[in-house]
N, C-alpha and C positions, 0 to 999 in steps of 0.2 A: 956305711959308705963314706967316702971322702967328700969334701965340698964339691970338687970337680965332678965326681960321680953323680952326686945329687943334681947338680946343674944339668948334666947330660941327660939324666933320667927325666927331669922336668921337661926339657926340650923335646925328648922323644915322645913323652906322653902327650904333649901339646900337638905334635905332628900327627899322632894317631887320630886325633879328633879334628884336625884341620884348623887348630887355633894358632893364631899369630901372637907371639908374646913380645912385649917391650922389654928392654933391659931391666927396668924397674920391676916389672911383673915376674920376670924370670928369677931375679934375686929374692923377691918376696916369697914366691912359691917354694923355692929351694930351702929357705929358712923354715917355712911352715912344715915341709917334709922332714927336715932335720929334727925339729922339736918332736914331731909325732913319732919318728923312728926311735928316738931316745925313750919315749914313753912306752912304746910297744916292746922295746928291748927288756923291760922289766917283767914282761909276761912270759910264762913257760908253756909252750904249746904241748909239751909232753908230760905235764905235771900229774895228770890223773892216771892211776894205775889200778889194776885188779889183782886179786890173789891168783897167782899163776897155777896152771894145771901141773900135776906131778907125774912122774914116771913116763916122760915123753920118750917114745921110741918109734922107729919106722913101722909101717903097717904090717906088711909081710903075709897077708892072708892069700889063699889060693886064687881068689878072684881079682886081686889087686884093687879091692874096693877101698881099703884104708890108705891114706897117705901117712898119717901118724896115729899111733895109739897114745892115749893119755888117761889120766885119772883126775876128774874134777867132780867131787861129790855134790849131790844135790842137797837141798834143805831137808830137814828131818821129816817135815810133813808137806803135803801139797797135792794138787790134782794129778801130778805125774809121778808121785812117789813110787819107788820101786822100778821105774823104767830105766833102761840104758839107751842112750841116744848118741848120735853123731851128727856133725855138721859139715857142710861142704867146705872145701879148701879155699874159698874166697870169703869166709866168715871168720872174724877174728876171735881167737881163743888165746888169752894171755899165756905166754910161755911156750906156745906151740908155733913153730915156723909156718907161715902162710905163703903159699907159692902161686896160688891161682892156676895150678896145673902147668906152670911155666918154669923152665930152667933159668929164665932171665930175672926172676924175682928173688930177692934176698931180703926177707923181712920177718921179724919176730915181734908181734904186737905185745905191748905191755898192759893191755886192757882187753876186756871182752866186748863183743858186739852186743847190742841191746837184746837180741834174740837168745844169745847164750845166757845172759843174766836171767832172762825170764824162764828158760828151761830149767836151770839149776835152782832158781827161786821157787819153781813149782814142784821141786822134789826129784827131778830127773838127774841121773848121773851121766855126765858127758864122758864118753870113753874113746873118742877119736875124731879125726877129721878125714874126709873122704875125697878120693880122687875125682878129677873132673877134666873135661876138655879145656885146653889152654884158654885162659881168660873167658871161659864160658861161651866161646865163639864157635861151637859146632854141636852136632846133635847125635853123635854115635858113640862117644867114649873112646875114640881111637886117637885123639890128638893130644892127650896128656903127655907132657915131657917125661913123666915117670912111668910110662908104659900104658898100653891099652887095658881097659877094664873088661873082665869076662862077664857073661850073662849066666847066672846060675840056673835059669829056667828055660833057656832056649839056646839053639846053636848059633844064632846071629849076635849082632852087637847088643849091648845093654841099653843103648840110647844115651843121650846127653842133653845138656852138658853135665847134669847132675848124675853122672854114670855111677860113681862109687856109692852114692846114697841109695840109688835104686838097687844096685847089686847087694849092698850090705843088708838091706831090708829083705830082699828076695831070698838071701842065703840064711836068714835068721841070725845074723851076727849082731843085730841090734833090734830093739823094739820099734824104733822109728828113727828117721834121719831128716835133716833139713836140706832142701835144695834151693836153688834160685831159678827163676823163670822169666826170661826175656822174650822168648818166642815159643816156649813150650818145654823148657828144660827141667821142670818138675814132672810134667805129665807125659812127656815122651819116654823117659826111662821107666815110668810107672807102667806105661802101655807095653813096652817091649819086655820088661822083666816080670809082668804079671802081678803088680802090686797096686796099691792105691796112691794117687798123687792129688794134692789139693792146692790149687792156686787161689789165694784169697782175693778179695776186692782190693784194688789198687789203693795204696797208702794206709791200709788198716794195720799192717805189720811194719814196725819201724825198721829202717835199713841202716841205722848208724852202726859202723863197724863192719860193713859189707862193701866189697870192692865192686862198684857198679860196672855194668857193661853198657847199658843205655838207660839213663835215669828216668826217662818218661815211660819206660816199658817194664822195668825190673820189679819183680815180686819175690818174696821169700815165703816158702811154704813147705809143708811136711810130706814125706813119703812114709807109708805105713803098710802093715799087712792087711788091714781092714779099715772100713770107713769109720768105725767108732774111734779107733786109736788116732786116726788122722784128725778127726774132729776135736778130740781132747787136746791134742798137741796144739792145734791152731788156736783153740780157746785160751791156751796159756800164753800165746804170743801176741794176740790182738791188743790194740790200744795205743794211744799216743805216747811219744817219748820226747822229752824236751830237747834232745840232741838231733831230732829229725823233724824240722818244722813242717814237712809235707804231711805229717800225720795229725797235725793239730786241727781240732774242730770236726774231725770225722766221727761218725758213730762207731761203736765198738760191737761188732756182730758177735753173737754167741752161737757158733755152729753146733754146739752140743744140744741146743733146743730141738734140732731135727732128729735126734737119735730115737726119740719115742713118738715122733709124729707119724700119723697115718696119711700117706700121700693119696689115698683114694679120694676122688673128686678133683684132683689137680688136672690142669690142662698142660700138655707138653707138645711142643712143635718139633717134629723130626725133620732135620735140615736136608732138603733135597740135593743141594749142591754137594754136600759131603757124601751122601749115599751114592750119587752118580760118580764121584771122583775116587771112591774107595775100591780096593781090590775086592773080588767077589767074596772071598772068605770073610773079610771084615764087614762088608755091607750085609751079608747074610746074618752074621752074629748080632749086629746092631738091630736089624729088623726083627730078630728073635726076641731081643730085649724089649722092643716096642710092643710086640704081641703079648709078652708076659706082663708088662706094666698095664696094658689094657685089660688083661684078665684080672688084675688086682684093683680095678676100678679107676684107673687113670685114663683120661681122654687123650689119645695120641692122634695128632693130625700132621700131615706133611706141610711144611712151610718153606718158602724161598727166602734167601738172604741175598738180594742183589749186591754185587760187589765183593761177595765172599771170596771168589777165586783170585782176586787181585790183591788181597790183604797180605799174603806172604811176601810179595815184592815190596809192598808199602812198609811192612815191618822191617825188612832187610835194609831198605833205604834209610829209615829212621835210625836203626841200630848203627849202621855204618857211620853216619854223620856224628851221632852222639859219642860213639866209642873213640873214633879218631880224634875228635875234639878233646875228649877227656884225657887221653894219653898225651896230647900236645900240651895240656895244662898240668902235667905232672900229677894226674890223678885227682885233681881238685874240681869238684862239681859245685860251683858257688851257689849258695842260696837254699839248697835242699837238705843240707845237713847230714848226708849219708856217707861222708868221707871219714878219714882218720885224722890222727895228729900229724904233726910235721914229719914224724919219722916215716910214715907211709908215703907222704909226698916226696921225701928224699929218696925212698926206695924206688919209686916210679921214675923220678927224674934221673936216677942213676942206672936205669935198665941198660943192659948190654944188648943192643938190637940184634947182634949176631947170634945171641942165644935164643931168640924168639923162634918158635916153630914156623914151618913153611906156611901153614894156614893163616896164622895171625900176621906174619910179615906181609903176605899178599893182600890181606884185607885192609891192613893199615895203609898201604901204598895206593891200592885201587880206590879205597873209600875216600881217602884224602884228595886224590886226583879228581874223582867224580864230584866231590863237594865243591872243589874249586872251579871245575869246568862246566858243571850243570847249574846254571843260574836259576834259582828258585826251586830246585829239585826237592829240597827238604820241606819247603813250604807247601809244594804241591802234594807231597806225601802226607803231610799233616792234614791238609784239606780233605784228601781222600779218606783219611782216618776218621775225621770228624763226621763225614757223611755216612760212613759205615756205622759209626757209633749210633747215629740217629736211627738207622735201619734196625739195629738190634734192639734199641730201646722201644721202637715201635712194635716189634714182635712181642716183646715182653710186657707190653700193655695188654695183649690178648692171651698170652700164655704164661704159666708160672715158671717154665724153664724150657730150654732148648736141648735136644738130644742129638748126638752125632758121635761118630767114632773119634777117638783121641788122635790116632794116626791112620792114614788111609791104607797102611800096610802093616804086616807083622814085622818082626825084627829082621832087617836086611842082613845079608852076610857081611863079614868083615871085608872092607875094600869096595863094597858095592856102591856106597854113597861117595862118588868121586867128582861129580860135576855140580855146578851151582843149581842146575835144574833138579838134580837128585836131592840136594840139601833143602831147596824150597819145598819139595814135596813132603819132606819129613815134618815140616812146620805148617803144612797146609791147613790143618784143622785146629791147631792150637794157637798160632800167632794172631789170628783175628781177635782173640779175646784178651791178649796182652794189649792190643791197640785200644780196645774199648774199656779195659779195666774190670770186666765182670768176673765174679768168682766162677771157677771151673773145676770140676771134680772128675778125675779119671778112675774108673772102677774096672777091674779085670772081669772078663766074662768067658764063659765056656765056648770053645771053638776047637775045630780039628787042628792039631799041630800046635804051633806057637801061640803064646798069649795074645789076646786082643783087648784093647782098652775101649770102654764106652764112656763118653764124656757128657756130663750134665752141666749146663751153663745156666745160672740164675741171675736175677737182678742184683744191682749193687747192694751190698750189705745184707744180702739174703742167702748167706751160706747155709742157713738152716734148711731151706727148701732143697738145695743141692744134696745135702746130707740125707734128708728124708728119702729122696728118690734114690740116692746111692745105696742106702740100706735096703730099699725095696728091690733094687737090682741084685744085690748080694743074696737076698733071701729067695729070689726067683730061680737061682741056680744057673 
């Protein structure tokens, strides 16, 4: 900056905080800013790089599950050795264009996300990135700028926003895939596609190198054909990363401890609000799961979660405020360490708004307008969130886990989810546990027609209990 530019910036900064400056203060602060600017100019925000993936090419599969195919070999040995995996298109893979499902994004990272490093470090070969709803802001797989994703296991939508990850696993194109989950975006495609989806405890999986939607709600988790594979993948991802301060000081759950555990003697609460709100086919399937768990020695009782039905709206309000603020700040979410280098910030700052899809354009405008017009709306939503968190914690003092359907419906037809009320219903049973941060596992269960997901919610850092019950659900048929 020139001296005049620095002086103007100092004056504008003071005005932001209502500080009146004397001429002497203005000059002194401008000089201090100039010295600091010179020092910072010696730093390179893009200096760190990773070995780029090779053989990058467009996806081209029949389900439009892949955005790009690539080759990033895994380590010679490790817990995931021999597996082929993919990651969602909002997770950085060096050398692979990352679009977040949007035509407006032009970005090729020079480094891997923390979870990509951990996958390949555990021996998995990364073979591609998967399509998604634009900016992860929908739940059906229809809003990707690169075309809708097809569901290999049902006539309806594949679910979203991790639609490509769900479809790739369901079609057997990969052994597992990573998705991201703000209001249910790992578990919803798991439910609609008939695969397993595991949302971990909040903050246990590092989000460095991931493009946030709403940082207080976002999780990264696996989709897989079975509970064991999902547990093994999550076990390789867990643990703090120095680039994501939000992970520091948290326990490191080992979900694989639940693989050989006998859930007999466990106490499970069947959530009445979810059963009452689900379609008959879904409610009947989950009731059948409850009966089979009881036959296996699990105590199952109905429980109520007051406030459950309002949480989708709370989640939507929190998401809207955090996402619109994030884009207004050129993709930088200060303090949580889940962002990228300056190259990502430049890509977000340079977005061509006319290239954004209709859904994202509308949500940005309406969300920003509501945030400005609704005084205290975000605070009120957070207060409702904290109250519901206390309710769930209270139930988990008496029960080892909660049981409910993942979605209240089977896969809707393409075009059927068109109104906000439709969208809120798709996240009705998943979004409450993004707000509370509890681990939640979706397991496919037998039902007439399309797949049904049964969801197990356990206490913080107790993925092992969810996995044990999930394995019992699988074994029960």
